[in-house]
N, C-alpha and C positions, 0 to 999 in steps of 0.2 A: 657586391650584393648578389644574393641568390636570384635566379630568374624563375625558379619554380613557384607556381601559384599555389599558395596554401589556403586552406579554409580558415575563416575567422577564428574558429575555436582551436586552431592549431598553433597560434602565435600568442605572444604576450604583448598586448598593445603598448603598455607603459614602457617596456624595454625597447620596443621598436621605435617609439618616439624619442627615447633617450639617445639611441644610436643615431637617429636622423639628426638630432641636435649636435652631437659630437662631430658627425661627418660634415655638417655645415660649418662648424667653428674651425675645423682644421684648415679651411680655406680663408680664414679671416685673420691675417697676421696681426692686425691691430685690435682684434677683439670686436665685439658688437654689443649693442644694448639689448635689453630684454625685449623691447618692442620690435626692434629690427629682426631679431632671431625669430620671434613669433610670426612676424609677417613673412619672412623668407621661407619658413618650413610649414606655414599654413596650419598652425595649431593654436588653440586658445591661449591667450597670454597667461592666465592663471595656471593652466596645465604646464606650460613651458617653465614658469617660475618654479613649480614643484620639481620638475625634472632637473632644472639647473641647481636647485638647492641640494638635491640628492647627489648629483655629480660633484658638486663642490664639497659636500661632506666626505665623499670618497676620494677627493683629491684629484679628480680628472679635469675639472675646470676651476678657474679662480676668478674672482670679481675684483676689479681695481677699485679701491676705496674712493678715489677722487672722481673718476669718470663713470663708475658703476657699469663699465663694460666687461663682458665675460670673455675670457680667452681660454684656450686649451692649455693644459700643463704638460710638463715633461713626463708625468706619471703614465701618460698614454704610451710613451715609448717603452716603458718597462713591460708592457704587455707583450712586446716583441722580444726584448732583450732577456726576459726571464724564462723564455721557453727553452727546453733542452737543446733544440736545434740551434738557436741563436747564441746560447751560452758557448756551445762548441765552436761556433763561428768566431765569436769574440776572443775566446782563448787562443785560437789559431792566429787571429789577425793582429792583435794589439802589439806583440813584439815586432812583427814585420812592419807595421805602421810606424812604430818609433824609429826603426832603422831607416825607413824611407824619409821620415821627417828630418833625420840627421843628415841625410844625403842632399836633400833639396832645400831644407830649411823653410818649408812652407807648411801650412796646415793640412793634415791628412784626415780624410773622412772615410768611414765605411757605411754603406747604405744598402738597403734592399728595396724591392718593389712589393707593396702590399696593398690590396684593395684599390688598385688603379692609380697609385701615387708612389713616389719614392719617399722613403723615410730614413733619416740619418740615425744610425744606431750609436755611433761614438765618434769622437774626434781626438786627434793628437795635435795640439796647437803648435804653430810656428814659434820660434824664439825671437823673431823680429819684433821690435816695439810696435810697428804698424803691421798688423796681421788680420787675416780674415778669420772670424769666429762663427761657427755654425753649431748651435746647441743640439745635443741628442734630442730626438723627437721632432726636429724640423721636417716639414713636408716639402717635397720637391716635385714640380710639375714634370710630367713625362717627357715633353718635347723640348724643354729649355735647359735641362741639366745634363752635364756630361755623365754623372753617376747613373742616371736612368737610361741614357742612350747606350752606355756600355753593356747593360744587361739586355735591353731590348734587341740589340744588334745580333745577339747570339742565341736568342730564343727561337724555337720552331716558328715558321711563318703563321701557322694557325693560332698560336698563342699570342704572337705579336698583334695579329689582326683583332683578336678578342679584346686585348687591352686597349687598343687604339680606336675601337668601334665607338663612334659618338664622342670621341675626345675633342675638346675645344682647344684650338691652338691660339691661346691668348698671346697678344704681343706685349712683351715686357720692355724691350728696348728696340732700337732700330735694327739689331742683328738677330732678333728672334725669328726662328723658322715658323711660318704661319700656315703652310700648306702641307697636307699629307704627302703629296707626291714628292715635294722637296725633302720632307723628313725621311721618307723611304730611301731616297738617294743618300742622305746623310748616314743612315744606318748601314747601308751597303758599304760605304766608304769606311765606316768605323770597323766593320767586320773584316775588311780587307787589310787594314793597317794594324788591327789588334787593340786599339784604344780609341776612346771618344774624346772630343774636345768641346769646350764652351768658350767662345770668344766674346764674353760679355753679353750672352743671350738672356740670362736670367736677371742680371744686375749690371748696371754700368760700372766699368772699371774693375770687374772681377772676372778672372779667367780660371778655367779648370781643365784638367786632364784626368781621365778615369779609365781603369782597366777592369775587366770582369773577373770574378772569382767563381770557379766551377766546383761542384761537388763530385763525388766518386763516379756518378753516372754521366758526367759531362754536361750537366745542366748549370747555367749561370744563376747563382743564388745570391750574389751580392756584387758590389763594386768597390774598388779602392780609388779614392779621388785625391788628387793634389790640387789645392785651390789657393789663390793668392791675388794680390793686386796686379792689374794688367801691366803696369810699368815694369815690374820685375819679370813677369812672364815674357814680355816682348824683348827683354834684354838677354834672354837665353833661348835656346831652341825648344820649340814645343815637342819636337820629335825626341830630343834627349830626355825630357821629363816624361814623355809617354813611354819610352822604353824602360825607364826606371819604375814607373807605375806598373807596367806589365810584369816585370821581374818580381816585384813585390806581390802582386796578385797571384802569380804562378806559385810562389812559395807558400802562400796561404792555401791555394787549391791543393797542393801536394799534401799538406797536413790534413786536408779533408778527404784524402784518398783518390784525388784525381791524378791520372797519368797522362802526361802530354804525349800527343801523337808526334812521331818523328818521320822525316822523309827518308826513304831508302834510296839506294843508288839508282834505282830505276824510276824514281820520282813518285813511287807509290807511298801512301801513308800507312805506317805500321802501328 
């Protein structure tokens, strides 16, 4: 959200309210009722109903017929996937993601960070009967997902600080990192080894390993994540999966024009 203070006649109030409603719903995995949404965003109920009707007509929210709860739809994800930048990213990533899935036989995700949260762009599902499924458009909290850690760890410090300023470290499981100081150490360790991990921090029994994808300027623009049941992850080496994720992400980065730095005989980076 912009921090620039605009004059009242420089904004469209109805559009602003609609975006506030969408941003609220993205954090409601089970949806919310009209009354709860109106209370949460502090707008009149009749006004919120008109906003939600409009968003529903355009396909950005849906209302469950039984509970009448509103939830955000996958169409929101298409706003990201249909941009020229992310089409190029997806074209580069999907073949490599399929190869990685065939190597580790777990679900592979590609995610970005947008507006202070991770968002899953696409998945390549595991062939196991019992597998983890994460639909495109799923939002991920910055501090509890390997996918977002992998990007944050390689961002310049000022950008990392901006994204994490005011971030609430919600506890999802007993393993969730809930302090900024601990999270900073986690990101330093991620940068040192080249990949991020999630040992059931977002959801019990789910483990993830993620590696960053870089563009031609060396900026981390996405992450490739291997995700699956903890029992299968614990039966193999996290490091082995991490190295495969890094190799996959490096191949995607190369297609985006990124050139890996190499060590010279003198120890200097070329």
